[in-house]
N, C-alpha and C positions, 0 to 999 in steps of 0.2 A: 483544417485544424492543424496549426503548426505546433508540434510538441517538442519544445526545445530542451526541457528538463525531464523527459520521460524515457524510461527504458522499457520497451515493449518486449515482454518475455517471449522468446521463440516458441512456436507451436509445433515444430517438425518432429522433435523427439522429447521424451520426458527428461532424458539425461541432459540435453542441450538446455531445456527450460530450467532445470535445477542448477546447472552450472552458471547460467546467467543471473539467477536470483542470488546465488552465493557470492558472485562478483559484486553485486550491489550491496549485500550485507557486509562485505569487507571494507567498504568505504565508511569513513567517519562522517555520517550524515543522518538526517531524519528522513525516514522513508514514509511515503503515502502510497500504500499498496492497494490498487483497485482490482477487484475480482470480477471476472466475467467479460462476455463479448456481446453486450446488448447495447442499444442506443443510450440507455441511461448510464451504463458503464463508460461509454465513449464521452458522454457529457461530463461525468464526474472526473474523468481523466483530464479533460480539457480545463476544467475549473481548478483542479489541483496543480496542473502544470502552470497555469497563469499565476497562481499563488506561490509557486516555488521560488519565484524571484529570478535574480540574475545568475548566470552560469557559475560564478564563484561563490554563491551562497550555498548553505549546507542543507537545503531542502531538495529532495529528489522524488520523483514519481516512478513507481513500478506498475505497469499494467499487465496483469496476469489474466490473459483471455481464457486460458484453460486452468483454472485454479486447482483442479484436482492433481495436476502435474506437480504442484509445489507443496501438497499437504504434508508430506514427510518432513520437508524443511521447515514449514510453518510450525509443526508440532514441537520442534526443537527450540523455538524461541521462548523467552520468558514472557510472562504476562502479568499485568497489575491493573486492576484486581483479577483474580482468577475467574475464568468463564469465557474470556474472549475466544480462545482457541476452540472451545466446544461449539460456540455459535458459528465460527468460521467453518468448521467441519460439517455443521448441519446445514450450510448454505443460507444462513440468515444474515450474513454480513456482505455489504456492498464494497466496503473498503476498511482498511485499518492503518493506523500510524504506529511507527516504532521510534523510540528514543535513539540517542546516539549510541547506546550500548545494545540496541535492537531488542528492547523489551516492548511488547505491544501495550500501549497505554490508552488507546482509544479505538473504538470501532463504530462505523456508521452502518446502521442496520438497513436491510433491503427496503423495508417499509417506511423509512425515515425520510422526511422532506429534505431535499438537498438544496443548499444555498451556499453562496460564497462565504457567508458568515460561518456556517457549519464546517466548511472546508478549512477555514482559517483557525477555528477553534480546535479542530483535530491536530493541525500542525502545532499550535501553541501548547496543547497538552503534551505532545511528544517532546517538544523543546524543553519544557519545564521539568520533565521527568528525567532528563539524562544530560 
């Protein structure tokens, strides 16, 4: 799996993970944030990376294999509609997308079927919102 548009969040320390996530938030781009270190998370990361396009396009993937390390940072993000951050904190979300201003605009739930169409829809919601 060649991940050309994916930033894998470091897992060595919480501080390193947070710093890496903050660096991605500093970019003017749409982020597709995958949560967890399971085979389904790896598959979703690969699909999102494929849909991210060319290196100069504004879609990027962040793979947070230890999502708990980033919860303080995720709680600081805006969300529309309200409730996405609660679901993320409860472990019910496999991935979410943020707009250019880093507002969470879509979330893919753990029990939701994952397809390339669903990944594209998540990107499009984020792009339309910011």
